[in-house]
C-alpha positions in Angstrom: 57.3 126.5 0.6 54.5 125.5 -1.5 50.4 125.9 -1.7 48.3 123.2 -1.0 44.9 122.2 -1.3 43.6 119.4 0.7 39.7 118.8 0.1 38.2 115.6 2.7 35.0 115.5 4.3 36.5 114.1 7.0 36.6 117.5 9.4 38.6 115.8 11.9 41.1 113.7 9.3 40.7 117.5 7.3 41.8 119.5 10.4 44.9 117.2 11.2 46.3 116.7 8.1 46.0 120.7 7.7 48.1 121.2 11.1 50.4 118.7 10.1 51.2 120.3 6.3 51.0 123.5 7.9 54.0 122.8 10.3 56.0 121.5 7.7 55.7 125.1 6.5 53.3 125.1 3.9 50.4 127.5 2.9 47.4 124.9 3.3 43.7 125.6 2.0 40.8 123.2 2.4 37.8 122.0 1.0 35.1 120.1 2.8 34.1 118.1 -0.5 34.7 117.8 -4.4 32.3 120.4 -5.3 34.1 122.6 -2.6 37.3 121.9 -3.9 36.7 122.7 -7.7 35.0 125.9 -6.4 38.4 126.6 -4.9 40.3 125.9 -8.1 38.0 128.1 -10.3 38.1 131.1 -7.6 41.5 130.8 -6.3 43.8 134.0 -8.2 47.0 132.1 -7.0 46.8 128.9 -8.1 48.0 125.7 -6.1 51.3 123.3 -6.0 49.5 120.5 -5.1 46.1 119.3 -4.8 45.5 116.4 -1.8 41.8 114.8 -2.7 40.0 112.4 -0.5 38.7 109.3 -2.7 35.3 108.9 -1.0 33.5 112.2 -0.1 29.7 113.0 0.4 29.9 115.4 -2.6 31.6 115.2 -5.4 33.3 111.9 -5.4 37.0 112.0 -6.2 36.6 110.4 -9.6 34.4 113.0 -10.8 36.3 115.8 -9.1 39.7 114.4 -10.2 38.5 115.0 -13.4 37.3 118.3 -12.8 40.5 119.4 -10.9 42.8 118.3 -13.7 41.1 119.7 -16.3 40.8 123.3 -14.7 44.3 123.1 -13.9 46.6 120.4 -16.1 49.6 121.3 -14.7 49.1 120.9 -11.0 50.0 117.3 -9.3 47.1 115.9 -7.7 47.4 113.2 -5.1 44.5 111.2 -4.3 43.8 110.1 -0.9 41.4 107.2 1.0 41.2 106.3 4.5 39.5 102.7 2.9 42.2 100.0 3.1 40.4 97.8 0.9 40.2 100.6 -2.2 44.0 101.1 -2.0 44.7 98.3 -4.3 41.4 98.0 -6.2 41.0 98.7 -9.6 39.2 101.8 -9.8 41.6 103.4 -7.5 44.7 102.2 -9.4 43.5 102.4 -12.6 40.6 104.7 -12.5 42.4 107.7 -10.8 45.2 107.4 -13.5 44.7 111.5 -13.9 46.5 111.2 -10.0 50.2 111.6 -9.7 49.9 109.3 -6.7 47.5 107.6 -5.0 48.0 106.9 -1.2 46.3 105.8 2.0 46.0 108.5 4.9 47.8 106.3 7.0 51.1 107.0 5.3 53.4 109.3 7.8 53.5 113.5 7.5 57.4 113.1 6.8 56.5 110.8 3.6 54.0 113.3 2.7 56.8 116.2 3.1 58.8 114.4 1.0 56.0 114.0 -1.6 55.2 117.5 -2.2 59.3 118.1 -2.4 59.6 115.4 -4.9 56.5 116.6 -6.9 57.6 120.4 -6.7 61.4 119.4 -7.1 62.2 121.0 -3.7 65.4 120.6 -1.8 
């Protein structure tokens, strides 16, 4: 079981993603924006095994939040996700988000997210 932080300002997606990842047996915490995600990283004493970070958020966008989280928790894999199909192949998403371990579309299937978590943590 991994401890996961999901940061997304889309409350419907956040609730569904949280429910799905929790159903896979992982412990899930959420943040409703970039600033909230950074605050969770700063104040959580247990730490997180993986962070899923939305690329576009109203408070604290993905790029600046990615760098803040990577500086605070350099060993924690960060996976940047986006629901904007036009962004997936953009240079900003692909090259500007280099500190992210992976960059994925929100349409990625739940079983694929589970495999990604397991691969990142080398869980069998």
